Steps between C-alpha positions, in 0.01 A plus 500: 500500500791742462624646828400867532747706707223746589286235672766261633534458875849644529703382799864501395773640725499834321410691300161472665146574389438872449186682612287653218548843657875463459464378141272793415751743645745404222239556229590866473618745240869582476604768744806720528713340768648842570163670524280593794256209461767233534675692774172476689497122451856473631407715799209268584725196472757661727230562760371141468831310514502486883169311477685217325817504709321561829742777586605843374849558369705552188302316233518489121344323204724371220388406150635146494425165659578410859844387390570859389416612853740244645776607268433861595549441872799270457673731252438798725586348837748214457872572471803333350744419778226470764342165582142416414313210658237332279248253640341268245248216503330516162507629145475865599764469768730372228408801286585731790839333521561552128412869513690569821819357351487763224536776758675352804818309568541299715159333524425224750200285405326279752254263336234264627338226290197621309195477722701544821536817705805722458789408736443753780769380742765486229403853396533624858847346519606688186357826633693461825824523301424871468598559136166456319384818329165369380270198533289410194205265545169406341207540738250287310652235272222437248697229319446266798204663676703591809506815713831559675465615861693823486400587855756237615770663294430870558653544849833351394515725195420805710770411754759448226430834334454340157249628249184286478400465131186300426339355192138561595368464147231248597490594869380861500119504532511121526654407835576711808818699453557752783773700330572737788488234773746279313728787403483426127712749305374420150214286377364446150139422409372380164187657355367164376486313833318607816409838353312335210618750239652412162858378484767751409549726802727466802426685822793576732502612862821635654591581859662832584836324531462331162403829336810667643728221370370483143773502236431561129633191321213431260371789288139391442464341844660786695273504805617845609385641166163328536455631854585853395255490210221346703515784750402719204223255399709399201721219373858537379445300180198418287264292717266220397201736511217240468656294780517805726130560435428138588716513813315806627169313472643183657629702795159662540343153512752397764424814702129418487560143617779607740835326516389310809188380319696375201756322715222335700312382190818368341581306818150351513526390136840343571367307799208377292729395215724301732197334661352413161831350387522293819153364433612391153811337643738742325816585692632850553843551345648744755528457874143551622602741776629738235242447226427822313164675517525627142571175316465135599756263350384137486684181408365322196357169628686190384393415146341841443693786343424818311330304222264336750429804719578840352408417141146373571452779753560751221365321194190342652411722795665830402700532821856628468753402768877502471764231474841479661817685404862395473584184691136437599352536152257215442509406868261758649211722406416833659167666578520877536250672730621858532381836373126494434467119499186403690284208615327422169845446347589235759162326481526464123862381526435231759181384330711446188778329694250265662363407158851441360590280796171312469560427130849374592357275772689700764213673682474350849198693625281691251426855611758501780724765344210728416363456850836601647524809279143603581558453873765773487275754331406797720 
């Protein structure tokens, strides 16, 4: 049977499954993006953005992926001649490093092996030198299923006076991210992750300090221009109108669930996924203490790779999970459980995994993984 995207259990690390309400919101006639109707949509989004970020502040929506949001904050806030500190432990940390080097010189990069936590003590030592303008870090590294503990880092950044710039693309509405408590100056969210909207929009939150230090380097990604327009319920350039309509509905869904409710459900799903994997004898790839709540990265068991796990999951059982990236391609697979993912998704996934392991003669205790998942259900 041919795999049907509309009925597949969809648990990749983003984009995530989209609620029918959000899909219907895009099924709309063309509207004048400079007219009153669309201005009303933008006004609603502006009022709803604090629901996603958990705090009020200077917030904008950019037509572009999360990477566009990152480039916007780095172009606007980094400086040539002033040092930037980049912390990296995965594919997206490496991307941060690449973007930051376009706009800052010198750049100091501190890296940890993929799957290991960022080097906090080494970062503190660099900050104590007193010449770091900005620290750039990924909060939730989806490439390895690891959440960096920014609470450990925040006090040292605050003491140093550096700007705190965060890739929160898969963190916002997925894992706790107390922006005000940690003193984050700029954070980017992606529409297609915890918010469960279509890919193609970047949401940016700025502190008062960051807003005051914006510098127009990029034309299209000039955050000051976006902030000015948004205060008038407008956008500076032509927006992706259908995606704005979808985002409004996704934010309404989040408001109905509450941010706390979504974070709690995502955490419960993550705990259940890790327990189910343990029951199957599959090892976590990252350090367990820092395993992400939005995506679980698992080592392919010896003798079983993508062809033995992900392919039959999709072809035979219509369950989509994601493989590894970069240096861990073919070595891990990743189960996403953010956005509107829910218990039926996990039950179907682990039932299929049990059957795959049974056919391969690798299932130690039939039903154990499903029992573990079910035991975590509320």
